[in-house]
N, C-alpha and C positions, 0 to 999 in steps of 0.2 A: 553342732549336731549332724548337719549334712555331711561334713567331712568325716565324722566318725562312722556314719552309716556306709558311705561310699569308699572308705579307706582301702579295702582290699582291691576294688576296681581301680582306684586312682593309683595305687602302688604298682599293680601289675601293668597298667597302661604306661606309667612312668618308666619302668624298667624296659618295656618294649620300645619306647621312644628313645631311651638312652642307647640301647643296643643297636637300634636302627641308625642313629646318628653315628655311633662308633663304626658301624659297618660301612657307612658312606665316607667317613673321614680317613680312617686308617685302612690303607690298602694292604691286602694279604694278611689280615688279622688272623692269628692262629685259631683254627677252627675248634680245637678241643677246649681252649681257654674261653672261647665265645660260648660254647655249650655250658661250661662250668659257671660262667657269669649268669646265664639264663637260669640254671639250677639254683644259684644263690638268690636270684630275684624271686623265684617261686617259693623258696624256703622262707624268705623274709615276708612274703605276702601271707603266709600262714599265721604270722604273729597278730595282725589286726583281726583275723577271723576268730582267734581265741579270745579276743577282747571285745567281740561284738555284743550288742545289747541282748539281754536274756529275755526281753519282752518284745513283742512285735512292733516294729516301727516301719514307716513308709515315707516315700517322697513322691513328688510330682503327681499329686492327686491319686495316690495309691497305685501308680504305675510301676513303682519299684518297691519291693517289700523285703524286709530282713527280719527273720525270726530264727529260733533254734533249728528249725527244719532246713531252711536255706543255708544256714551256716554249716551244718553237718554235710549237706550235699556239696557245697563249694569246697570244703576241706577234702572230701573224698575225691572230687574231680581234680583238684590241684595236686594231691598226692599221686594220683595216676598219671597226671601230666609230667611230674618229676620223674616217674618211672620211665615214661616214654622218652624223655630227654636223655636219660641214661642209656636207653637202648640205642639212640642215635650216636652217642659217644662210643658205644661198644662196637658198632659196625661202621665207624666213621669212614674207613677206607673205601667202602662200597657205596657211599651215599653221593658220590659225584662232587662237583665243584661248588654247588650252590647250597652248601650246608647251612651257612649263615641265614640265607633267605628262608630255608626250610624251618629253622629254629624260630625266626620271627613270625612266620605264618602259624607255627604251632602255638606261640604265645597269644597271637590274635584269636585263635580258635578257643583257647582257654578263657580268654576275656569274654568272648561271645557266650560261652557256656555259663559264665558268672551272671551275665545279664538275663540269659534265658531262665536260669534257676530263680532269680529274684523278680521276674516279670509278674506284674499284678493285673495285666489286662491282655486281651487277645492280640492287639496290635503290637505292643512291645514284644510279646511272645513271637509273633510272626517275623518281625524285623530281626530278632536275635537268631531265630532258626535260619533265616536266609543268610545272615552274616556268617554263621558257622558253616553253612553249606558251601558258600563261595570260598571260604578259607580251606575247607576240606578238599574241594575240587582242585584248587591250586596246589595243595600239598600232595595230592595223589599224582599229579603230572609234573611236579616241580623237578624231580630228578629222573624224568622219563628217559629210559634208554632202550626200551623195546616196545613191541606192538602190544603186549599184554597190559603194560602200564598205561599207555594211551587209551586202550580200549576200556580199561577199568575207569579212567577218568571220565570218558564220554558217557559210559553207562550210568555212572553215579550222577553226572550232571543232568542227563535226560530224566532219570527217575526223580531227582530232586525237584526239577521244574514241574513234573506231573504232580508230585505230592504237595508241593507248594501251592499249586493251583487249586487242588482239593481243599487245602487248609484255608486259603483265602476265600473261596466260595462259601465254605462252612461258616466263616466269621460273618460274612455278609448276611447269611440266612439267620444266624443266631441274633445278630443285631436287629434285623428286620422284625423278628418275632418278639424280642425282649426290650429292645431300645437301649441296651447298654453292652459294653465290652469288658467291664471290670469283673474280676472273679468273685468278689464279695457280693456284688449286686446279682450276679448270675446265680450264686448259691441260694439267695433268697427267692429268686424268681422261678427256679426250677420246679419247685413244688406246685406252682400254679400253672406252669407251662408244660406239664408232663404229657398232655394229650395233643399239644400243638405240633402239627406236621412239619412246619418250617423249623421249629426248635429241634425236633428229633432228627430231621435230615441234616441240619447244620452241625449238630453234635456228632453224628456219624461221620460226616466229611472231615471234621476236625480230628476225630479219632483216626481216620485213615491217614491223614498227614503225619500224625505222631507215630502210627504203626510203621511207617517207613523208617523213622529214626531208630526205633528199637528192634528192627528186623523181626517183627512178629507176623505170623501168618494172617492174611495172604499177601503181605507187602515185603516178603523176605527174599524174593527170587533174585534180587540184584546182588545179595551179599556174597555168595560163593565166588562169582567171577571178579568182583571188586576186591574182596579180601585177597584173592590169589594174585591179582595183577598189581595191587598197590604195594609200595615199599612196606617193610615190616612195621616200622614205627607208625605209619598211617593205619595199617591194619589194626594195630594195638589201640589206636585212638578210636577207630570205629567200634571196636569190641568193648571198650571200657568207658572212656569219657563221653562219647556220643550217646552210647546206650544209657549210661547213668543219667545224663541230662534229659534224655527223652522220657525215661521212667519217672523222673522227678516232675516233669510237666504233666505226665499222665496222672500222677497222684494228686496234683493240684486240680486237674480236671474232674477228679472224683467228687469234688465238693459240689458240683452241680449236675452230676449224672442223674438220670431219672431211672426208676426201676424197669421201665419198659425196654431199655436197651442194655441193662446190666448183664444179660446173658451173653452179649457180644464178647465181653472179656473172658468169660469162662470158655466159650467156643474157641477164641483165639489162643487161649492158654493150651487147650487140649491139642489143637491142630499144630501149634508151634512145637510142642513136645514131640509129637509123632513125626512131623516133617524133619525137624532138626536131627533127632537121634537116629531115625531110620536112614536118613540121607547120609549121615556120617559113616555108616557101616561100610560102605563100598568105596570110600575115598582113599586115594593113594598119595595125594599131595597134602603136606602138613597144614598149609594155610587154608586150603579148602575144608579140611577136616575141622579145623577150629571155627570156620565160618558156620558150618552146620551145627557144631556144638554150641555156638553163641545163640543160634536160633532156638535150640532146645532150652538153654538157660533162660531165654526170654519167656518161655512158657512157664517156667517155675516162678519167675518174678510176677508174671501176670496172675498166677494162681493166688498169691497173697493179696494183690490189689483187688481181685474179683471177690474176695470175702467181704468187702464193704464194712470193715470194722477197724478200730485203731490197732488192735493186735495184728491184723493182717498187713496193714501198712508198715508197721514196725518190722514185721517178719520180712517184707519185701526190701525194706531199707537194709536190714542185716544181710540179706542175700546179696544185695548190690555191693555192700562193703566186702563180703567174703569173695564174691566173684571178681571184684576189682583187684583185690590182692592176689588171688590165684591167677587171674587172667594176665596181669602185668608180668608175673613171674614166668608164666608159660610162654608169653611172646618174647621175653628176654632170652629165654633158652632157645626158642625157635629161631630167633635172629642169629644167635651164635652158631647153631647147627647149620642154618642155610649158608652162612658166610664160609664156614670151614668144611662142610661135608656135602650138603645138597638140599634140595627142596622136597624130596620124597620121603615117605615114611620109612622106606628101606634104607635111607641114609642114616637112620638112627642105629642101624645094626652094629652091635658091639660097643655102643657108647659107654657102657659100664667099664670097659677095659681102656678105651682111649681117653676118657675123661670121667673118672669115678664120681667126682663131686657134682659135675653137671648132670650126670645120670641120676644121682641120688636126690638132688633137688627136684628134678623133673618127675621122679617117682612120687615124691611127696605131693607135688603140685597136681599131678594127674589124679591121685587118690582123693585129693581135696575136691577137685572139680567133679569127680564121680560120686562124692558124698559118702566117703568111708570115715568112720569115727577113728580117732578123736579129733580129726582135723576140722578146720573152720567151715569147710564146705558142707560137711555132714550136718552141722547145727543149722546152717542156712536152709537146707532142704527139709530138715525136721520141722522148722518153724512154719514154712509155707504149707507143708502138708497138714500140720496141725491146724493152721488157720482155715484151710479148706474144709477140714472135718468139722470144726466148730461152726462154720457157716452152713453146714448141711450139704456140702458138695462132695459127698462120699465117692461118687464115681470119678470125679476129677482127681481126688486124692489117690484113689486106687491106680488110675492111669499114671499119675506122677510117680508112684512107687514102682510100677512096672518099667517106666522109662529110666529109673535109676539103674536097673539091671541092664537095660539095653545100652546105656551110656558106658557102663563099666566094661562092656565087651570091647568097644573100640579104644577106650583108654588103656585097658590091659593089653590090647594088641600092641600099642606103642611100648609098653613096659617089656613085653616079650621080645620085641626087636632089640631093645637096649641090653637085656640081661641074658636072653636065651639064644641069641643068634651070634654068629662069629663075624668079625669084621676083617676086611683085607688090610686095614690099617693096623700095623703091629706096634707102633710107638705111641706113647701117651702124648696128648696135646695139652699144653699149658696156656691158660688165658689171662694170667696176670692176677695180682693180689686185689686190685679194686673190684674186679668182677667176682672173684671168689668171696670177698667180704659181703658184697651186696646179695649174692646168691644165698649165703648162709643166713644173712639177716632176714631175707624174705621167707626162707624155709622155717626159720625160728618163729616168725610172726604167724605163719599158717598154723603151726603146731600150737603156739601159745594161745591164740584167740580161739582155737578149738577146744583146748582144755579149760582155759579160764575165759569163758565166753560172756560171763555176766556183765562186766563193765561195758562192753560193746553192745550187748543186748539192751541194757538199761538206757544207754545213750540213744539207740535207735528208737526205742519205745517212747522216750521223752520227745524226741524230734517229731515222731508221728503225731503225738498228742498235741504238739504245738501247731501242727498243720490244721488240726480239726477244731482248734479253739475258735 
């Protein structure tokens, strides 16, 4: 039984160890083949996730929990991780000599995300967060070649230490007030401890630590500089895997939130929407623009969580899946553009002529991120806005609708550069059949899940219900 519950973690750890040993024994192992082996390991790790128990099970005195909610979150994280590995293979020439080390650290980060998602108490959660933080810091500086990359790593490390201290202090206050660190016990105690100052303060400090991971206001200010300075695969990891894992933890924390601090989520949602989307308007660097965009998307996900209902949690899960798919596609294209053309928005100029397929897929991705029907991003925004309306937060829903229009302005700005501006590059650029196939597959998925959204919608709703049982 234990082996069945921990099978995904065991399998991913085994592949990481095998690749680590292979990297030590075989000198000058082909880097591309190394990445393909890592991709195969991640693909095989998906198999035990599909065979996971359909009822909630736990290990180590409920410190490690598996249920349909955690299985869905792990599958989403692992799928995004495979996309990031493909990004690494696409820009292999610009990743430096330590690609194998980079891939191993990436697998360790995914493994830490698995334990973070299945954590059943605050201490396991804290250890998993610190494990991921250390891996991400090393990933950020692993292929450092310039001042911006080193600066990004130092900024992320300093902010991680600060947020970790807040989180740990919050744990101590909650334990002092309640006498337990297990989520299920905290859920039962929260109704009695609603007016306890230590419990409220501890919960707010824990929320602050999580807010750093999900780049929600007011803990978002590190994101633009770190996103810009980090390598593109690491930026993609911050924007997708790290954000998904952080929001999964936040949804778990919802089980023992008390009404007196529920307004905090609504405020963070509104502030993140405004800060992210308004900040993106004046950006000229591609990665900085997507950093501000990620802050805005965090506001929408928070909107669903702030509704405090199963439908709202399901809506946020659907949004996470839609954003993960669109985000990985966007960063894959950004990685290709930065490698071949440049880092600025103006470098997209004339992309529809130099690479029609790349421009077309980017066009679809940007419209999905902006919430245009019938793409998957539209349905994600529709669900979280509906959840806000159903919970009586009409002003928040209205603000979300206004920010859809704001976000469309800077997404359409990128489209204008690709289709309405002329490029100095006269010849078309070819990127090879594997990249073209992946781009077409991702664009097809964005359209397919937008038109036929019911299977994914039902899966996210069932996953949310499993969390609330």
